[in-house]
LUMTI-251336 format. One record per residue: residue number from 1; residue in three letters; x, y, z of N, C-alpha, C in turn. Coordinates in steps of 0.1 Angstrom, whole numbers, plus 5000, padded with zeros to 4 digits. Layout:
// residues N
<n:NUM | res:ALA | nx:X | ny:Y | nz:Z | cax:X | cay:Y | caz:Z | cx:X | cy:Y | cz:Z> $
...
// end
This chain:
// residues 160
<n:1 | res:MET | nx:6310 | ny:4160 | nz:6392 | cax:6322 | cay:4159 | caz:6400 | cx:6320 | cy:4155 | cz:6414> $
<n:2 | res:PHE | nx:6309 | ny:4161 | nz:6420 | cax:6306 | cay:4157 | caz:6434 | cx:6295 | cy:4147 | cz:6435> $
<n:3 | res:GLN | nx:6291 | ny:4141 | nz:6424 | cax:6280 | cay:4132 | caz:6425 | cx:6284 | cy:4119 | cz:6433> $
<n:4 | res:THR | nx:6295 | ny:4114 | nz:6432 | cax:6299 | cay:4102 | caz:6440 | cx:6301 | cy:4105 | cz:6455> $
<n:5 | res:ALA | nx:6305 | ny:4117 | nz:6458 | cax:6308 | cay:4121 | caz:6471 | cx:6295 | cy:4121 | cz:6480> $
<n:6 | res:PHE | nx:6284 | ny:4124 | nz:6474 | cax:6272 | cay:4125 | caz:6482 | cx:6262 | cy:4113 | cz:6481> $
<n:7 | res:GLN | nx:6267 | ny:4102 | nz:6476 | cax:6260 | cay:4090 | caz:6476 | cx:6261 | cy:4083 | cz:6490> $
<n:8 | res:VAL | nx:6251 | ny:4075 | nz:6493 | cax:6251 | cay:4069 | caz:6506 | cx:6262 | cy:4060 | cz:6508> $
<n:9 | res:ASN | nx:6266 | ny:4052 | nz:6498 | cax:6277 | cay:4043 | caz:6500 | cx:6290 | cy:4047 | cz:6493> $
<n:10 | res:ALA | nx:6292 | ny:4060 | nz:6492 | cax:6303 | cay:4065 | caz:6485 | cx:6316 | cy:4063 | cz:6493> $
<n:11 | res:PHE | nx:6315 | ny:4065 | nz:6506 | cax:6327 | cay:4063 | caz:6515 | cx:6325 | cy:4051 | cz:6524> $
<n:12 | res:GLN | nx:6336 | ny:4045 | nz:6527 | cax:6336 | cay:4034 | caz:6536 | cx:6341 | cy:4038 | cz:6549> $
<n:13 | res:ASN | nx:6337 | ny:4031 | nz:6560 | cax:6341 | cay:4035 | caz:6573 | cx:6356 | cy:4032 | cz:6575> $
<n:14 | res:ASN | nx:6361 | ny:4022 | nz:6570 | cax:6376 | cay:4019 | caz:6571 | cx:6380 | cy:4012 | cz:6558> $
<n:15 | res:ALA | nx:6393 | ny:4011 | nz:6557 | cax:6399 | cay:4005 | caz:6545 | cx:6396 | cy:3990 | cz:6544> $
<n:16 | res:PHE | nx:6393 | ny:3983 | nz:6555 | cax:6392 | cay:3969 | caz:6556 | cx:6377 | cy:3964 | cz:6555> $
<n:17 | res:GLN | nx:6368 | ny:3974 | nz:6551 | cax:6354 | cay:3970 | caz:6550 | cx:6352 | cy:3961 | cz:6538> $
<n:18 | res:ILE | nx:6347 | ny:3950 | nz:6540 | cax:6345 | cay:3940 | caz:6529 | cx:6330 | cy:3937 | cz:6528> $
<n:19 | res:VAL | nx:6324 | ny:3939 | nz:6516 | cax:6310 | cay:3936 | caz:6514 | cx:6309 | cy:3922 | cz:6507> $
<n:20 | res:ILE | nx:6301 | ny:3914 | nz:6513 | cax:6299 | cay:3900 | caz:6508 | cx:6286 | cy:3900 | cz:6501> $
<n:21 | res:THR | nx:6286 | ny:3897 | nz:6488 | cax:6274 | cay:3896 | caz:6480 | cx:6269 | cy:3881 | cz:6480> $
<n:22 | res:PRO | nx:6256 | ny:3879 | nz:6480 | cax:6252 | cay:3865 | caz:6479 | cx:6255 | cy:3859 | cz:6466> $
<n:23 | res:THR | nx:6258 | ny:3846 | nz:6465 | cax:6261 | cay:3840 | caz:6453 | cx:6249 | cy:3837 | cz:6445> $
<n:24 | res:ASN | nx:6250 | ny:3838 | nz:6432 | cax:6239 | cay:3834 | caz:6423 | cx:6238 | cy:3819 | cz:6422> $
<n:25 | res:VAL | nx:6225 | ny:3814 | nz:6423 | cax:6223 | cay:3800 | caz:6422 | cx:6221 | cy:3797 | cz:6407> $
<n:26 | res:LYS | nx:6232 | ny:3791 | nz:6401 | cax:6231 | cay:3786 | caz:6387 | cx:6235 | cy:3772 | cz:6386> $
<n:27 | res:ASN | nx:6231 | ny:3765 | nz:6376 | cax:6234 | cay:3751 | caz:6374 | cx:6247 | cy:3749 | cz:6366> $
<n:28 | res:GLY | nx:6252 | ny:3759 | nz:6360 | cax:6264 | cay:3756 | caz:6352 | cx:6273 | cy:3768 | cz:6353> $
<n:29 | res:GLY | nx:6285 | ny:3767 | nz:6347 | cax:6295 | cay:3777 | caz:6347 | cx:6305 | cy:3775 | cz:6358> $
<n:30 | res:ASP | nx:6315 | ny:3784 | nz:6358 | cax:6326 | cay:3783 | caz:6368 | cx:6322 | cy:3787 | cz:6382> $
<n:31 | res:ASP | nx:6313 | ny:3796 | nz:6383 | cax:6309 | cay:3801 | caz:6396 | cx:6296 | cy:3795 | cz:6401> $
<n:32 | res:ALA | nx:6292 | ny:3784 | nz:6396 | cax:6279 | cay:3778 | caz:6400 | cx:6282 | cy:3770 | cz:6412> $
<n:33 | res:PRO | nx:6272 | ny:3768 | nz:6421 | cax:6274 | cay:3760 | caz:6433 | cx:6275 | cy:3745 | cz:6430> $
<n:34 | res:TYR | nx:6271 | ny:3740 | nz:6419 | cax:6272 | cay:3726 | caz:6415 | cx:6285 | cy:3724 | cz:6408> $
<n:35 | res:THR | nx:6292 | ny:3713 | nz:6412 | cax:6304 | cay:3709 | caz:6405 | cx:6299 | cy:3701 | cz:6392> $
<n:36 | res:ARG | nx:6308 | ny:3698 | nz:6383 | cax:6304 | cay:3691 | caz:6371 | cx:6299 | cy:3677 | cz:6374> $
<n:37 | res:GLU | nx:6305 | ny:3670 | nz:6384 | cax:6301 | cay:3657 | caz:6388 | cx:6287 | cy:3657 | cz:6394> $
<n:38 | res:GLU | nx:6285 | ny:3667 | nz:6403 | cax:6271 | cay:3669 | caz:6409 | cx:6261 | cy:3672 | cz:6399> $
<n:39 | res:LEU | nx:6264 | ny:3681 | nz:6389 | cax:6255 | cay:3684 | caz:6379 | cx:6251 | cy:3672 | cz:6370> $
<n:40 | res:LYS | nx:6261 | ny:3664 | nz:6367 | cax:6259 | cay:3652 | caz:6359 | cx:6250 | cy:3642 | cz:6367> $
<n:41 | res:ARG | nx:6253 | ny:3641 | nz:6380 | cax:6245 | cay:3632 | caz:6389 | cx:6231 | cy:3637 | cz:6390> $
<n:42 | res:LEU | nx:6229 | ny:3650 | nz:6391 | cax:6216 | cay:3656 | caz:6392 | cx:6208 | cy:3653 | cz:6380> $
<n:43 | res:LYS | nx:6214 | ny:3655 | nz:6368 | cax:6207 | cay:3652 | caz:6356 | cx:6204 | cy:3638 | cz:6354> $
<n:44 | res:ALA | nx:6213 | ny:3629 | nz:6358 | cax:6210 | cay:3614 | caz:6358 | cx:6198 | cy:3611 | cz:6367> $
<n:45 | res:ILE | nx:6198 | ny:3617 | nz:6379 | cax:6187 | cay:3614 | caz:6388 | cx:6174 | cy:3619 | cz:6382> $
<n:46 | res:GLN | nx:6174 | ny:3631 | nz:6376 | cax:6162 | cay:3636 | caz:6370 | cx:6157 | cy:3628 | cz:6359> $
<n:47 | res:LYS | nx:6166 | ny:3623 | nz:6351 | cax:6163 | cay:3614 | caz:6339 | cx:6156 | cy:3601 | cz:6345> $
<n:48 | res:LYS | nx:6163 | ny:3595 | nz:6355 | cax:6157 | cay:3583 | caz:6361 | cx:6143 | cy:3585 | cz:6367> $
<n:49 | res:LEU | nx:6142 | ny:3597 | nz:6373 | cax:6129 | cay:3600 | caz:6379 | cx:6118 | cy:3602 | cz:6368> $
<n:50 | res:ARG | nx:6121 | ny:3608 | nz:6357 | cax:6112 | cay:3609 | caz:6346 | cx:6108 | cy:3595 | cz:6340> $
<n:51 | res:GLN | nx:6118 | ny:3587 | nz:6338 | cax:6115 | cay:3573 | caz:6334 | cx:6107 | cy:3565 | cz:6343> $
<n:52 | res:ALA | nx:6110 | ny:3567 | nz:6356 | cax:6102 | cay:3560 | caz:6366 | cx:6087 | cy:3565 | cz:6367> $
<n:53 | res:GLU | nx:6086 | ny:3578 | nz:6365 | cax:6072 | cay:3583 | caz:6365 | cx:6064 | cy:3578 | cz:6353> $
<n:54 | res:GLU | nx:6071 | ny:3576 | nz:6341 | cax:6065 | cay:3571 | caz:6329 | cx:6061 | cy:3556 | cz:6332> $
<n:55 | res:LYS | nx:6070 | ny:3548 | nz:6338 | cax:6067 | cay:3534 | caz:6341 | cx:6056 | cy:3533 | cz:6351> $
<n:56 | res:ARG | nx:6055 | ny:3543 | nz:6360 | cax:6044 | cay:3543 | caz:6370 | cx:6031 | cy:3545 | cz:6363> $
<n:57 | res:ILE | nx:6031 | ny:3555 | nz:6354 | cax:6018 | cay:3557 | caz:6347 | cx:6014 | cy:3545 | cz:6339> $
<n:58 | res:ALA | nx:6023 | ny:3539 | nz:6332 | cax:6020 | cay:3527 | caz:6324 | cx:6015 | cy:3516 | cz:6333> $
<n:59 | res:ALA | nx:6022 | ny:3514 | nz:6344 | cax:6018 | cay:3503 | caz:6354 | cx:6004 | cy:3506 | cz:6359> $
<n:60 | res:LEU | nx:6001 | ny:3519 | nz:6362 | cax:5988 | cay:3522 | caz:6367 | cx:5977 | cy:3520 | cz:6357> $
<n:61 | res:LYS | nx:5980 | ny:3523 | nz:6344 | cax:5970 | cay:3520 | caz:6334 | cx:5968 | cy:3505 | cz:6332> $
<n:62 | res:ALA | nx:5979 | ny:3497 | nz:6333 | cax:5978 | cay:3483 | caz:6331 | cx:5970 | cy:3477 | cz:6343> $
<n:63 | res:ASP | nx:5973 | ny:3482 | nz:6355 | cax:5966 | cay:3477 | caz:6367 | cx:5951 | cy:3480 | cz:6366> $
<n:64 | res:GLN | nx:5948 | ny:3492 | nz:6361 | cax:5933 | cay:3495 | caz:6360 | cx:5927 | cy:3486 | cz:6350> $
<n:65 | res:GLU | nx:5933 | ny:3484 | nz:6339 | cax:5928 | cay:3475 | caz:6328 | cx:5926 | cy:3461 | cz:6334> $
<n:66 | res:LEU | nx:5936 | ny:3456 | nz:6341 | cax:5935 | cay:3443 | caz:6347 | cx:5923 | cy:3442 | cz:6357> $
<n:67 | res:ARG | nx:5922 | ny:3453 | nz:6365 | cax:5911 | cay:3453 | caz:6375 | cx:5897 | cy:3453 | cz:6368> $
<n:68 | res:LYS | nx:5896 | ny:3461 | nz:6357 | cax:5884 | cay:3461 | caz:6349 | cx:5881 | cy:3448 | cz:6344> $
<n:69 | res:GLN | nx:5891 | ny:3441 | nz:6338 | cax:5889 | cay:3428 | caz:6332 | cx:5885 | cy:3418 | cz:6343> $
<n:70 | res:THR | nx:5891 | ny:3418 | nz:6354 | cax:5888 | cay:3409 | caz:6365 | cx:5873 | cy:3411 | cz:6370> $
<n:71 | res:ILE | nx:5869 | ny:3423 | nz:6371 | cax:5855 | cay:3426 | caz:6375 | cx:5846 | cy:3422 | cz:6364> $
<n:72 | res:ALA | nx:5849 | ny:3424 | nz:6352 | cax:5840 | cay:3420 | caz:6341 | cx:5839 | cy:3405 | cz:6340> $
<n:73 | res:ASP | nx:5850 | ny:3398 | nz:6343 | cax:5850 | cay:3383 | caz:6343 | cx:5841 | cy:3378 | cz:6355> $
<n:74 | res:LEU | nx:5842 | ny:3385 | nz:6366 | cax:5834 | cay:3380 | caz:6378 | cx:5819 | cy:3383 | cz:6375> $
<n:75 | res:VAL | nx:5816 | ny:3394 | nz:6369 | cax:5802 | cay:3398 | caz:6367 | cx:5796 | cy:3389 | cz:6356> $
<n:76 | res:ASP | nx:5803 | ny:3388 | nz:6345 | cax:5798 | cay:3380 | caz:6334 | cx:5804 | cy:3366 | cz:6334> $
<n:77 | res:SER | nx:5802 | ny:3359 | nz:6345 | cax:5808 | cay:3346 | caz:6346 | cx:5800 | cy:3336 | cz:6338> $
<n:78 | res:LYS | nx:5808 | ny:3327 | nz:6332 | cax:5802 | cay:3317 | caz:6323 | cx:5800 | cy:3304 | cz:6332> $
<n:79 | res:PRO | nx:5789 | ny:3298 | nz:6330 | cax:5787 | cay:3286 | caz:6338 | cx:5797 | cy:3274 | cz:6334> $
<n:80 | res:VAL | nx:5800 | ny:3267 | nz:6344 | cax:5810 | cay:3256 | caz:6342 | cx:5801 | cy:3244 | cz:6336> $
<n:81 | res:VAL | nx:5806 | ny:3238 | nz:6326 | cax:5799 | cay:3228 | caz:6319 | cx:5797 | cy:3215 | cz:6327> $
<n:82 | res:LYS | nx:5808 | ny:3210 | nz:6333 | cax:5807 | cay:3198 | caz:6341 | cx:5798 | cy:3200 | cz:6353> $
<n:83 | res:GLU | nx:5798 | ny:3211 | nz:6360 | cax:5790 | cay:3213 | caz:6371 | cx:5775 | cy:3214 | cz:6367> $
<n:84 | res:GLN | nx:5773 | ny:3220 | nz:6355 | cax:5759 | cay:3221 | caz:6350 | cx:5753 | cy:3208 | cz:6347> $
<n:85 | res:GLN | nx:5761 | ny:3198 | nz:6343 | cax:5756 | cay:3185 | caz:6340 | cx:5752 | cy:3178 | cz:6353> $
<n:86 | res:LYS | nx:5760 | ny:3180 | nz:6364 | cax:5757 | cay:3173 | caz:6376 | cx:5745 | cy:3179 | cz:6383> $
<n:87 | res:SER | nx:5745 | ny:3192 | nz:6384 | cax:5733 | cay:3198 | caz:6390 | cx:5728 | cy:3210 | cz:6381> $
<n:88 | res:LYS | nx:5717 | ny:3209 | nz:6376 | cax:5712 | cay:3219 | caz:6366 | cx:5708 | cy:3232 | cz:6373> $
<n:89 | res:ASN | nx:5705 | ny:3231 | nz:6386 | cax:5701 | cay:3243 | caz:6394 | cx:5712 | cy:3252 | cz:6398> $
<n:90 | res:ASN | nx:5724 | ny:3247 | nz:6399 | cax:5735 | cay:3256 | caz:6404 | cx:5744 | cy:3260 | cz:6393> $
<n:91 | res:ILE | nx:5747 | ny:3273 | nz:6392 | cax:5756 | cay:3279 | caz:6383 | cx:5768 | cy:3284 | cz:6391> $
<n:92 | res:GLN | nx:5780 | ny:3279 | nz:6388 | cax:5791 | cay:3283 | caz:6395 | cx:5799 | cy:3293 | cz:6387> $
<n:93 | res:SER | nx:5804 | ny:3304 | nz:6394 | cax:5813 | cay:3314 | caz:6387 | cx:5827 | cy:3310 | cz:6389> $
<n:94 | res:ASN | nx:5836 | ny:3316 | nz:6381 | cax:5850 | cay:3314 | caz:6382 | cx:5856 | cy:3324 | cz:6392> $
<n:95 | res:GLN | nx:5854 | ny:3322 | nz:6404 | cax:5860 | cay:3331 | caz:6414 | cx:5873 | cy:3325 | cz:6419> $
<n:96 | res:GLU | nx:5883 | ny:3333 | nz:6420 | cax:5896 | cay:3328 | caz:6425 | cx:5900 | cy:3337 | cz:6437> $
<n:97 | res:VAL | nx:5907 | ny:3331 | nz:6447 | cax:5913 | cay:3338 | caz:6458 | cx:5927 | cy:3342 | cz:6454> $
<n:98 | res:SER | nx:5929 | ny:3355 | nz:6455 | cax:5943 | cay:3360 | caz:6451 | cx:5951 | cy:3363 | cz:6463> $
<n:99 | res:VAL | nx:5964 | ny:3360 | nz:6462 | cax:5973 | cay:3363 | caz:6473 | cx:5978 | cy:3377 | cz:6472> $
<n:100 | res:ASP | nx:5979 | ny:3384 | nz:6483 | cax:5983 | cay:3398 | caz:6482 | cx:5998 | cy:3399 | cz:6480> $
<n:101 | res:ILE | nx:6001 | ny:3401 | nz:6467 | cax:6015 | cay:3402 | caz:6463 | cx:6017 | cy:3417 | cz:6460> $
<n:102 | res:PRO | nx:6029 | ny:3423 | nz:6465 | cax:6031 | cay:3437 | caz:6463 | cx:6032 | cy:3439 | cz:6448> $
<n:103 | res:SER | nx:6024 | ny:3449 | nz:6443 | cax:6023 | cay:3451 | caz:6429 | cx:6036 | cy:3458 | cz:6424> $
<n:104 | res:ASN | nx:6037 | ny:3458 | nz:6411 | cax:6048 | cay:3465 | caz:6404 | cx:6047 | cy:3480 | cz:6407> $
<n:105 | res:LEU | nx:6035 | ny:3485 | nz:6409 | cax:6032 | cay:3499 | caz:6412 | cx:6039 | cy:3503 | cz:6426> $
<n:106 | res:ALA | nx:6038 | ny:3495 | nz:6436 | cax:6044 | cay:3498 | caz:6449 | cx:6059 | cy:3498 | cz:6448> $
<n:107 | res:ASN | nx:6065 | ny:3489 | nz:6440 | cax:6079 | cay:3489 | caz:6438 | cx:6084 | cy:3502 | cz:6431> $
<n:108 | res:ILE | nx:6076 | ny:3506 | nz:6421 | cax:6079 | cay:3518 | caz:6413 | cx:6078 | cy:3530 | cz:6423> $
<n:109 | res:ASP | nx:6068 | ny:3530 | nz:6431 | cax:6067 | cay:3542 | caz:6441 | cx:6078 | cy:3542 | cz:6450> $
<n:110 | res:ARG | nx:6083 | ny:3531 | nz:6455 | cax:6095 | cay:3531 | caz:6464 | cx:6107 | cy:3536 | cz:6457> $
<n:111 | res:TYR | nx:6109 | ny:3532 | nz:6444 | cax:6120 | cay:3536 | caz:6436 | cx:6120 | cy:3551 | cz:6434> $
<n:112 | res:ILE | nx:6108 | ny:3557 | nz:6431 | cax:6106 | cay:3571 | caz:6429 | cx:6109 | cy:3578 | cz:6442> $
<n:113 | res:ALA | nx:6105 | ny:3573 | nz:6453 | cax:6108 | cay:3580 | caz:6466 | cx:6123 | cy:3580 | cz:6469> $
<n:114 | res:ASN | nx:6129 | ny:3569 | nz:6465 | cax:6144 | cay:3568 | caz:6467 | cx:6151 | cy:3578 | cz:6459> $
<n:115 | res:LEU | nx:6146 | ny:3580 | nz:6446 | cax:6153 | cay:3590 | caz:6437 | cx:6150 | cy:3604 | cz:6442> $
<n:116 | res:VAL | nx:6139 | ny:3607 | nz:6447 | cax:6136 | cay:3620 | caz:6452 | cx:6145 | cy:3623 | cz:6465> $
<n:117 | res:LYS | nx:6147 | ny:3613 | nz:6473 | cax:6155 | cay:3614 | caz:6485 | cx:6170 | cy:3617 | cz:6480> $
<n:118 | res:GLN | nx:6175 | ny:3610 | nz:6470 | cax:6188 | cay:3612 | caz:6465 | cx:6190 | cy:3626 | cz:6460> $
<n:119 | res:GLN | nx:6179 | ny:3631 | nz:6453 | cax:6180 | cay:3644 | caz:6447 | cx:6180 | cy:3655 | cz:6458> $
<n:120 | res:GLN | nx:6172 | ny:3653 | nz:6469 | cax:6172 | cay:3662 | caz:6480 | cx:6185 | cy:3662 | cz:6487> $
<n:121 | res:ASP | nx:6191 | ny:3650 | nz:6489 | cax:6204 | cay:3649 | caz:6495 | cx:6215 | cy:3657 | cz:6487> $
<n:122 | res:LEU | nx:6214 | ny:3656 | nz:6474 | cax:6224 | cay:3663 | caz:6466 | cx:6222 | cy:3678 | cz:6467> $
<n:123 | res:GLN | nx:6210 | ny:3682 | nz:6467 | cax:6207 | cay:3697 | caz:6468 | cx:6211 | cy:3702 | cz:6482> $
<n:124 | res:ASN | nx:6209 | ny:3694 | nz:6492 | cax:6213 | cay:3698 | caz:6506 | cx:6228 | cy:3699 | cz:6507> $
<n:125 | res:ALA | nx:6235 | ny:3689 | nz:6501 | cax:6250 | cay:3690 | caz:6501 | cx:6255 | cy:3703 | cz:6494> $
<n:126 | res:VAL | nx:6249 | ny:3706 | nz:6483 | cax:6253 | cay:3719 | caz:6476 | cx:6250 | cy:3731 | cz:6485> $
<n:127 | res:LEU | nx:6238 | ny:3731 | nz:6491 | cax:6235 | cay:3742 | caz:6500 | cx:6244 | cy:3743 | cz:6512> $
<n:128 | res:ILE | nx:6248 | ny:3732 | nz:6517 | cax:6257 | cay:3732 | caz:6529 | cx:6271 | cy:3737 | cz:6525> $
<n:129 | res:ARG | nx:6275 | ny:3733 | nz:6513 | cax:6288 | cay:3738 | caz:6508 | cx:6288 | cy:3753 | cz:6505> $
<n:130 | res:ALA | nx:6277 | ny:3758 | nz:6500 | cax:6275 | cay:3772 | caz:6497 | cx:6275 | cy:3780 | cz:6511> $
<n:131 | res:ALA | nx:6268 | ny:3774 | nz:6521 | cax:6268 | cay:3781 | caz:6534 | cx:6282 | cy:3781 | cz:6540> $
<n:132 | res:LYS | nx:6290 | ny:3770 | nz:6538 | cax:6303 | cay:3769 | caz:6543 | cx:6312 | cy:3780 | cz:6537> $
<n:133 | res:VAL | nx:6311 | ny:3781 | nz:6524 | cax:6319 | cay:3792 | caz:6517 | cx:6315 | cy:3805 | cz:6522> $
<n:134 | res:ARG | nx:6302 | ny:3808 | nz:6524 | cax:6297 | cay:3821 | caz:6529 | cx:6303 | cy:3823 | cz:6543> $
<n:135 | res:LEU | nx:6303 | ny:3813 | nz:6551 | cax:6308 | cay:3815 | caz:6565 | cx:6323 | cy:3817 | cz:6565> $
<n:136 | res:GLU | nx:6330 | ny:3810 | nz:6555 | cax:6345 | cay:3813 | caz:6554 | cx:6348 | cy:3827 | cz:6550> $
<n:137 | res:GLN | nx:6339 | ny:3832 | nz:6541 | cax:6341 | cay:3846 | caz:6536 | cx:6338 | cy:3856 | cz:6548> $
<n:138 | res:GLU | nx:6328 | ny:3853 | nz:6556 | cax:6325 | cay:3862 | caz:6567 | cx:6336 | cy:3861 | cz:6577> $
<n:139 | res:LEU | nx:6342 | ny:3849 | nz:6579 | cax:6353 | cay:3847 | caz:6589 | cx:6365 | cy:3855 | cz:6584> $
<n:140 | res:ALA | nx:6368 | ny:3855 | nz:6571 | cax:6379 | cay:3862 | caz:6565 | cx:6377 | cy:3877 | cz:6568> $
<n:141 | res:ALA | nx:6364 | ny:3882 | nz:6566 | cax:6362 | cay:3896 | caz:6568 | cx:6364 | cy:3900 | cz:6583> $
<n:142 | res:LEU | nx:6359 | ny:3892 | nz:6592 | cax:6361 | cay:3894 | caz:6606 | cx:6375 | cy:3894 | cz:6610> $
<n:143 | res:GLU | nx:6383 | ny:3885 | nz:6604 | cax:6397 | cay:3884 | caz:6607 | cx:6404 | cy:3897 | cz:6602> $
<n:144 | res:ALA | nx:6400 | ny:3902 | nz:6590 | cax:6406 | cay:3914 | caz:6585 | cx:6403 | cy:3926 | cz:6594> $
<n:145 | res:LYS | nx:6391 | ny:3926 | nz:6599 | cax:6387 | cay:3937 | caz:6609 | cx:6396 | cy:3936 | cz:6621> $
<n:146 | res:ARG | nx:6397 | ny:3924 | nz:6626 | cax:6405 | cay:3921 | caz:6639 | cx:6420 | cy:3926 | cz:6637> $
<n:147 | res:GLN | nx:6425 | ny:3922 | nz:6625 | cax:6439 | cay:3926 | caz:6622 | cx:6440 | cy:3941 | cz:6621> $
<n:148 | res:ALA | nx:6430 | ny:3948 | nz:6615 | cax:6430 | cay:3962 | caz:6614 | cx:6430 | cy:3969 | cz:6628> $
<n:149 | res:GLU | nx:6421 | ny:3964 | nz:6637 | cax:6420 | cay:3969 | caz:6650 | cx:6433 | cy:3967 | cz:6658> $
<n:150 | res:LEU | nx:6439 | ny:3955 | nz:6656 | cax:6452 | cay:3952 | caz:6663 | cx:6463 | cy:3962 | cz:6658> $
<n:151 | res:ASP | nx:6463 | ny:3964 | nz:6645 | cax:6473 | cay:3973 | caz:6639 | cx:6471 | cy:3987 | cz:6644> $
<n:152 | res:ASP | nx:6458 | ny:3991 | nz:6646 | cax:6455 | cay:4005 | caz:6651 | cx:6459 | cy:4006 | cz:6666> $
<n:153 | res:GLU | nx:6457 | ny:3995 | nz:6673 | cax:6461 | cay:3996 | caz:6687 | cx:6477 | cy:3996 | cz:6688> $
<n:154 | res:GLU | nx:6483 | ny:3989 | nz:6680 | cax:6498 | cay:3989 | caz:6680 | cx:6503 | cy:4003 | cz:6676> $
<n:155 | res:ALA | nx:6497 | ny:4009 | nz:6667 | cax:6501 | cay:4023 | caz:6662 | cx:6499 | cy:4033 | cz:6673> $
<n:156 | res:ILE | nx:6488 | ny:4032 | nz:6681 | cax:6485 | cay:4041 | caz:6692 | cx:6495 | cy:4039 | cz:6703> $
<n:157 | res:LEU | nx:6498 | ny:4026 | nz:6706 | cax:6508 | cay:4023 | caz:6716 | cx:6522 | cy:4029 | cz:6712> $
<n:158 | res:LEU | nx:6526 | ny:4028 | nz:6700 | cax:6539 | cay:4033 | caz:6695 | cx:6539 | cy:4048 | cz:6696> $
<n:159 | res:LEU | nx:6528 | ny:4055 | nz:6694 | cax:6528 | cay:4069 | caz:6695 | cx:6529 | cy:4074 | cz:6710> $
<n:160 | res:LEU | nx:6524 | ny:4066 | nz:6719 | cax:6525 | cay:4070 | caz:6733 | cx:6538 | cy:4067 | cz:6738> $
// end
């Protein structure tokens, strides 16, 4: 019978005391911080990110194989037949000067960085909206307290 009366939070200081509980961070449901469109966009970004990572791994493997083949061709160079006929003492290798072209790997890395930035922007927008809701709740609580104090002052003035 008296168990609730002796608990720490059994009584409130005033009738307008409002307790604000933090919101649970969930990805779905009615009370989730993400809207349906944001959740769909987040999943699409994550899917694109996974695909880009797979492409990056494949491009990295292909680049390594190409590099190995290029080095093997340079080391095991075959003599040029026409040059060998002209001068028997000189053996010429098939060395080529390559132009520095941005590789497919660099493009994929830029694409991945862009996707990560989009994902962070989306998460920041959700956090900002959650903070806005929390601040609005706190503002409502403070306004209720102000109204209660104003009503108390008016009641005291009427008694006097």
